Structures are given as structure tokens and as C-alpha cells.
C-alpha positions in Angstrom: 89.3 154.8 93.9 91.0 152.2 91.9 94.4 153.5 92.9 93.4 153.3 96.6 92.3 149.7 96.3 95.5 148.8 94.6 97.6 150.5 97.3 95.6 148.8 100.1 96.0 145.4 98.4 99.7 145.8 98.0 100.2 146.9 101.6 98.1 144.0 102.8 100.1 141.5 100.7 103.5 142.9 101.8 104.0 140.7 104.9 103.2 137.5 102.9 105.8 138.4 100.2 108.4 139.4 102.9 108.1 136.2 104.9 110.8 133.5 104.7 109.9 130.7 102.2 109.1 127.4 103.9 110.8 124.3 102.6 109.4 120.9 102.9 111.1 118.5 105.3 113.7 116.3 103.6 112.7 112.7 103.0 114.4 110.1 105.1 117.3 108.3 103.3 116.1 104.9 101.8 117.5 101.8 103.3 120.7 100.6 101.6 119.4 97.7 99.4 122.8 97.2 97.9 124.7 95.9 100.9 126.2 92.6 99.8 128.3 92.1 102.9 127.9 89.3 105.4 127.5 85.5 105.4 125.5 83.5 102.9 124.7 79.8 102.4 122.6 78.0 99.9 122.0 75.2 97.3 122.9 74.9 93.7 121.9 72.7 90.7 123.9 72.5 87.6 125.1 70.8 84.5 128.6 69.9 83.4 130.1 69.7 80.0 133.1 67.4 80.2 135.8 67.5 77.6 138.3 64.6 77.9 141.5 64.8 75.9 143.9 61.8 75.6 147.1 61.8 73.6 145.9 64.9 71.6 142.5 63.5 70.8 139.1 64.3 72.3 137.5 61.2 73.9 133.7 61.0 74.2 132.7 61.6 77.8 129.4 61.9 79.6 128.0 65.2 80.6 126.3 65.1 84.0 124.0 67.0 86.3 125.1 68.1 89.8 123.5 69.1 93.1 125.4 70.9 95.8 125.6 73.3 98.7 127.7 76.5 99.2 128.6 78.9 101.9 130.7 82.0 102.1 131.4 85.5 103.4 131.6 88.8 101.5 132.7 92.4 102.4 131.0 95.3 100.6 133.5 98.1 99.8 130.9 100.5 98.3 131.2 99.9 94.5 133.1 96.6 94.9 132.4 93.4 96.8 135.2 90.9 97.7 134.4 87.5 99.2 135.3 83.9 99.7 133.1 80.8 99.2 133.3 77.1 99.6 131.1 74.6 97.8 130.5 70.9 97.5 128.7 69.1 94.8 127.7 65.6 93.9 127.4 64.5 90.2 124.2 62.6 89.6 124.5 59.0 88.3 128.2 58.7 89.4 130.1 58.5 92.6 132.0 61.8 91.7 132.2 64.7 94.0 133.6 68.2 93.5 134.8 70.5 96.3 135.9 74.0 95.6 137.3 77.0 97.4 136.8 80.2 95.5 137.6 83.9 95.8 135.0 86.3 94.4 135.4 89.9 93.2 132.2 91.6 92.2 130.6 95.0 91.4 127.8 96.3 93.5 125.0 97.4 91.0 122.2 97.7 93.6 120.2 94.5 93.5 122.5 92.9 91.0 126.1 91.8 91.5 128.2 90.4 88.6 131.4 88.8 89.8 134.5 86.9 88.8 135.7 83.7 90.4 139.2 82.2 90.9 140.2 79.3 93.2 140.9 75.6 93.5 138.8 72.5 92.8 139.2 69.0 94.1 137.5 66.2 92.1 137.1 62.7 93.6 135.3 59.5 92.8 135.5 56.4 90.5 139.3 56.0 91.0 139.9 59.7 90.5 141.4 62.2 92.9 142.6 65.4 91.3 143.1 69.1 92.1 142.9 71.9 89.5 142.5 75.7 89.3 139.0 77.0 88.9 138.0 80.3 87.2 134.7 81.7 86.0 132.0 84.4 86.4 128.5 84.8 87.7 125.8 87.1 88.8 123.5 87.3 91.8 120.2 89.1 92.1 118.5 90.0 95.4 115.0 88.7 95.2 114.5 90.0 98.8 116.9 91.5 101.4 117.8 87.9 102.4 117.2 85.7 99.4 119.5 85.8 96.4 119.2 84.0 93.1 122.1 83.6 90.7 123.8 81.8 87.9 127.5 80.9 87.8 129.8 79.5 85.0 133.1 78.0 85.9 135.9 76.1 84.2 138.1 73.5 86.0 141.0 72.0 84.0 142.5 68.8 85.4 145.7 68.1 83.6 147.2 64.6 83.6 144.2 63.2 85.5 144.7 59.6 86.8 141.6 57.8 85.5 142.4 54.2 86.3 138.9 52.9 85.8 139.0 54.1 82.2 142.4 52.6 81.5 143.7 56.0 80.4 147.1 57.3 81.6 147.3 61.0 82.2 144.4 62.4 80.2 143.3 66.0 80.4 139.8 66.7 81.7 138.1 70.1 81.2 134.9 70.6 83.2 132.6 73.5 82.3 129.9 73.9 85.0 126.8 76.1 84.9 125.0 76.3 88.2 121.7 77.9 89.2 122.1 79.1 92.7 119.8 80.1 95.6 121.4 81.6 98.7 120.1 82.9 102.1 122.0 85.9 103.4 122.4 86.4 107.2 
């Protein structure tokens, strides 16, 4: 009797074992949170460390705070992001302005994008009008799909700057800027 029950159980279970296995439906692909392409614009606040060198000696100079705006465009090439950006800043407590045009090359790490900067800077104000190369680095973080927060460190080296109000002939000015940035992507 036991053998008959085992045989009947095996015969009854055979269609279940022979059926095609059912696979769950694949999950939809997540939205691409790492697309860094498109236009962006925003505000920045920062601090400068000014190093003035005249005739081989470092001259005391005031460090300042700066407020500014920026706008740019980037193209996302998968793991790499290339872009261009213009910014304008005003130094607090002075009549100095800094305008820059920068190229940016970054790495797409999802919600983070570290990048390198190279470009040109134009410093004006207080009897000064100079152009210099700018280079640096920064990183942006996507707080939301549209809002990014970031920090950027750049160096501008103005050689033989004409600083008539200081009575100096052809001093060298090195400006190191650290900006905290907030951008809106659209």
C-alpha cells in the first residue's frame, strides 16, 4: 500500500515538475541620476588669499571675501563630463571685480563630480586691470536632480600687475580663491 501511494504521488506531481519555470518580470531601469549635461547657473561665496610679491619680497596684502554668480554648459560623455563656465565676482570691502571664463573637465561618479579647471581671469578695480591664467579643481554634489552644491579652489597669477594706487611698479599678485557654490541645473 505504501508503494501505491508513493507511485500515485509521483504521478500526480509530474506535471508540476515538468512545467516551465516562471521568472519574475525584470525591474524597470532606474532613472539616470548621474546625467551632468545641460545648462546651469548659480551663486557663489568665497574667500581669497592674496600673495603680493614685489622685487622678490612678499608684501602684506589683505585677504578678502567675495560674492558672485556663475553660468555654464556641460556635456556628459558617460564617465567624463566636459563643460565651459563664466563667472563674475565682487570683492567685499573693495571696488575690485573678477571675471573668469573656464573650461571644466570632470569625472561622473553618480551624484558627485570632481573636476579640473583651466581658463582666463580678468581682475579690475582700484586702478588695476589685469588678465591672468586660472587653474584649479572642485567638486559638485547633486542635492536633488536640479540643485547642486559644490566647492571650488582656483589660483590666478597676475604677473607684473599695474597697481598704481599702491605705488608699486610691476608686482606679482597670486590670488587663491575658495568658493562655496550653489547651482540650478536646467
